[in-house]
C-alpha positions as CSV (number, residue, x, y, z in Angstrom):
1,M,13.6,15.7,-16.0
2,A,9.8,15.0,-16.1
3,K,6.9,16.8,-14.3
4,I,4.6,14.0,-12.9
5,L,1.2,14.3,-11.3
6,I,-0.2,11.8,-8.8
7,I,-3.9,11.9,-8.1
8,A,-5.4,10.3,-5.0
9,S,-8.1,10.7,-2.3
10,D,-8.4,9.4,1.2
11,G,-7.9,5.6,1.2
12,F,-5.0,5.4,-1.2
13,E,-2.9,2.3,-0.6
14,Q,0.0,3.8,1.3
15,S,3.0,2.2,-0.4
16,E,1.4,2.7,-3.9
17,L,1.5,6.5,-3.4
18,F,4.6,6.9,-1.2
19,V,6.9,4.6,-3.2
20,P,6.4,6.2,-6.6
21,L,6.3,9.7,-5.0
22,E,9.6,9.1,-3.3
23,K,11.4,7.2,-6.0
24,L,10.4,9.6,-8.8
25,K,11.5,12.6,-6.7
26,A,14.8,10.9,-5.8
27,S,15.4,10.5,-9.6
28,G,15.1,14.3,-10.0
29,H,11.5,14.4,-11.3
30,D,9.2,17.2,-10.3
31,V,6.3,15.3,-8.7
32,H,3.0,16.8,-7.5
33,L,0.0,15.5,-5.6
34,A,-3.6,16.5,-6.4
35,A,-6.5,15.4,-4.4
36,P,-10.3,16.2,-4.4
37,E,-9.9,19.0,-1.9
38,K,-7.0,21.0,-0.5
39,G,-5.3,19.7,2.7
40,D,-4.1,16.2,3.7
41,I,-5.4,12.9,2.4
42,R,-4.9,9.8,4.5
43,G,-3.6,6.4,3.2
44,W,-4.6,2.9,4.0
45,D,-1.9,0.7,5.2
46,K,-2.8,-2.9,4.6
47,T,-5.4,-3.3,7.3
48,D,-5.9,0.2,8.8
49,W,-5.6,3.9,8.2
50,G,-2.0,4.9,7.6
51,K,0.1,8.0,7.0
52,S,-1.2,11.3,5.8
53,V,0.2,13.5,3.1
54,A,-0.5,17.1,1.9
55,A,-1.8,17.6,-1.6
56,D,-0.1,20.2,-3.7
57,L,-3.2,21.2,-5.4
58,T,-6.8,20.1,-6.1
59,I,-7.8,17.8,-8.9
60,A,-9.9,20.6,-10.4
61,D,-7.0,22.9,-10.5
62,A,-4.6,20.4,-12.2
63,S,-4.1,20.7,-15.9
64,E,-2.9,17.9,-18.2
65,G,-0.9,20.5,-20.1
66,D,1.3,21.2,-17.1
67,Y,2.5,17.5,-16.7
68,D,4.3,14.9,-18.7
69,A,2.8,11.8,-16.9
70,L,0.0,10.7,-14.4
71,V,0.3,8.2,-11.7
72,L,-2.9,6.5,-10.2
73,P,-2.2,4.8,-6.8
74,G,-4.7,1.9,-5.9
75,G,-6.2,0.6,-2.8
76,Q,-9.9,-0.3,-2.9
77,I,-11.3,3.0,-1.5
78,N,-9.3,5.6,-3.5
79,P,-10.2,4.6,-7.1
80,D,-13.7,3.9,-6.1
81,V,-14.0,7.5,-4.7
82,L,-12.1,9.0,-7.7
83,R,-14.2,7.2,-10.3
84,L,-17.3,9.3,-9.2
85,N,-15.3,12.5,-9.3
86,D,-15.9,14.2,-12.7
87,D,-12.8,16.3,-12.5
88,A,-10.6,13.3,-11.9
89,V,-12.1,11.2,-14.6
90,A,-11.8,14.1,-17.0
91,L,-8.2,14.6,-16.2
92,I,-7.2,11.0,-16.6
93,R,-9.1,10.9,-20.0
94,K,-7.1,14.1,-21.0
95,F,-3.8,12.5,-20.1
96,G,-4.6,9.3,-22.0
97,N,-5.9,11.0,-25.0
98,A,-2.9,13.2,-25.2
99,G,-0.7,10.1,-25.4
100,K,0.9,11.0,-22.1
101,P,1.9,8.1,-19.9
102,V,-0.8,7.1,-17.6
103,A,0.3,4.5,-14.8
104,A,-2.3,2.7,-12.6
105,I,-1.6,0.0,-10.0
106,C,-3.9,-2.4,-8.0
107,H,-7.5,-1.2,-8.2
108,A,-6.7,2.0,-10.1
109,P,-7.3,0.5,-13.4
110,W,-11.1,1.0,-12.5
111,L,-10.2,4.7,-13.3
112,L,-8.9,3.7,-16.7
113,I,-12.2,2.1,-17.4
114,E,-14.2,5.1,-16.2
115,A,-12.2,7.4,-18.4
116,G,-12.7,5.2,-21.4
117,L,-9.0,4.2,-21.7
118,A,-9.3,0.5,-21.2
119,K,-11.0,-0.9,-24.2
120,G,-8.7,-2.7,-26.7
121,R,-5.8,-2.5,-24.2
122,K,-3.6,-4.9,-22.5
123,L,-3.8,-4.4,-18.9
124,T,-3.1,-5.9,-15.5
125,S,-4.6,-5.2,-12.0
126,F,-5.4,-6.5,-8.6
127,P,-7.2,-9.9,-9.2
128,S,-10.5,-8.8,-7.8
129,I,-11.2,-6.3,-10.6
130,R,-10.0,-8.4,-13.6
131,T,-13.5,-9.3,-14.6
132,D,-14.3,-5.4,-14.7
133,I,-11.3,-4.9,-16.9
134,A,-12.3,-7.8,-19.3
135,N,-15.9,-6.4,-19.2
136,A,-14.5,-3.1,-20.4
137,G,-13.0,-4.7,-23.5
138,A,-9.5,-5.0,-22.3
139,E,-7.2,-8.1,-22.5
140,V,-6.1,-9.0,-19.0
141,L,-2.7,-10.2,-18.2
142,D,-1.2,-11.4,-14.9
143,E,2.3,-9.8,-15.1
144,S,4.1,-7.4,-12.7
145,V,3.9,-4.6,-15.2
146,V,2.1,-4.2,-18.4
147,V,2.8,-1.5,-20.9
148,D,0.5,-0.9,-23.8
149,G,1.3,2.3,-25.5
150,N,1.0,5.1,-23.0
151,I,-0.8,3.0,-20.4
152,I,1.2,1.3,-17.6
153,T,-0.5,-1.0,-15.1
154,S,0.6,-3.2,-12.3
155,R,-1.1,-5.7,-9.9
156,N,-0.1,-4.7,-6.3
157,P,2.5,-3.3,-4.0
158,D,4.9,-6.3,-4.7
159,D,5.2,-4.9,-8.3
160,L,6.2,-1.3,-7.2
161,D,9.8,-1.7,-8.4
162,D,8.6,-2.7,-11.8
163,F,5.8,-0.2,-11.9
164,V,8.2,2.8,-11.0
165,G,10.8,1.4,-13.4
166,A,8.2,1.5,-16.3
167,I,7.2,5.1,-15.5
168,E,10.9,6.1,-15.4
169,K,11.2,4.5,-18.9
170,A,8.2,6.2,-20.2
171,V,9.3,9.8,-19.1
172,A,12.9,9.4,-20.1
């Protein structure tokens, strides 16, 4: 089974972290969560703060060489915070450049842009950031999941089954 890293900060879209975390663990994968700092991070659940979850390690302590794939939950707050975190952007870039699966949902493709992994790719996202994706040189598609090489993207929580399925296929 694969060793998978999820990176997130406060404000992650609750379902977009917990559904992949729980489904990938249930499939037997070893899944770890990294956050900017040690301790708990708190999710956003549609219209208000949601559940908290403990990070297993800090993003600065995470190494691409220790994992087979990377998962980036969305929400508006989480990827906007992480794209200003040099350690997070560098880690995402390392996964992408190593050819390892990088899965981003909702607003998380902002992180692919910041890490230089969007140009020339086919991607999808939450509708409000599609112009950003196009401006970064990617072809924007409106599909539940788009797989372009090692990059996996989905639009929103309604796409989670397809998103997790594509991650499973990529690490099989």
